[in-house]
NUKOLKE-733799 format. One record per residue (C-alpha): residue in three letters; residue number from 0; x, y, z. Coordinates in steps of 0.05 Angstrom, whole numbers. Layout:
(rec "ALA",NUM,(X,Y,Z))
...
END
This chain:
(rec "UNK",0,(-56,-119,541))
(rec "UNK",1,(-2,-70,520))
(rec "UNK",2,(-30,-17,472))
(rec "UNK",3,(-98,-50,466))
(rec "UNK",4,(-128,-116,444))
(rec "UNK",5,(-129,-100,370))
(rec "UNK",6,(-56,-78,362))
(rec "UNK",7,(-38,-131,310))
(rec "UNK",8,(-100,-119,269))
(rec "UNK",9,(-88,-43,270))
(rec "UNK",10,(-16,-54,248))
(rec "UNK",11,(-38,-98,191))
(rec "UNK",12,(-88,-45,170))
(rec "UNK",13,(-34,9,172))
(rec "UNK",14,(18,-31,134))
(rec "UNK",15,(-32,-57,83))
(rec "UNK",16,(-59,12,70))
(rec "UNK",17,(10,42,65))
(rec "UNK",18,(31,-13,16))
(rec "UNK",19,(-29,-2,-29))
(rec "UNK",20,(-29,74,-28))
(rec "UNK",21,(46,81,-33))
(rec "UNK",22,(52,37,-95))
(rec "UNK",23,(-9,70,-127))
(rec "UNK",24,(20,139,-117))
(rec "UNK",25,(87,117,-144))
(rec "UNK",26,(53,95,-208))
(rec "UNK",27,(11,159,-214))
(rec "UNK",28,(67,206,-196))
(rec "UNK",29,(115,183,-250))
(rec "UNK",30,(61,178,-304))
(rec "UNK",31,(73,248,-330))
(rec "UNK",32,(145,256,-309))
(rec "UNK",33,(191,289,-360))
(rec "UNK",34,(241,244,-395))
(rec "UNK",35,(301,288,-380))
(rec "UNK",36,(294,281,-304))
(rec "UNK",37,(320,227,-258))
(rec "UNK",38,(250,197,-249))
(rec "UNK",39,(248,123,-257))
(rec "UNK",40,(181,89,-270))
(rec "UNK",41,(168,31,-223))
(rec "UNK",42,(154,-38,-254))
(rec "UNK",43,(79,-41,-270))
(rec "UNK",44,(67,-115,-255))
(rec "UNK",45,(103,-113,-188))
(rec "UNK",46,(67,-49,-168))
(rec "UNK",47,(-1,-79,-184))
(rec "UNK",48,(15,-142,-145))
(rec "UNK",49,(37,-100,-85))
(rec "UNK",50,(-27,-58,-89))
(rec "UNK",51,(-69,-121,-89))
(rec "UNK",52,(-31,-150,-29))
(rec "UNK",53,(-40,-85,9))
(rec "UNK",54,(-114,-82,-7))
(rec "UNK",55,(-125,-154,15))
(rec "UNK",56,(-89,-141,81))
(rec "UNK",57,(-127,-76,94))
(rec "UNK",58,(-195,-107,77))
(rec "UNK",59,(-179,-167,122))
(rec "UNK",60,(-161,-120,179))
(rec "UNK",61,(-225,-79,171))
(rec "UNK",62,(-268,-141,170))
(rec "UNK",63,(-232,-167,232))
(rec "UNK",64,(-244,-102,269))
(rec "UNK",65,(-318,-105,253))
END
C-alpha cells in the first residue's frame, strides 16, 4: 500500500492533534493580550468544542494504532 497501511489513521491523529493544540494555543495566547492591539479573542464555546473534537479524533487514532 502507498505510504503504509496506517496512513489514514496517522492522518486522523495529525489533524486531530493539530485541531486540539491549535485551538488551545489560540485561547491561551490571547488571554493576556493588550487591549490596544489587533488581537481578537476567539469564541470560547466554539474553541472548546473544536478542542474536544480534536481530542476525540486523536484518542481514536491512538487506540486504533495500538
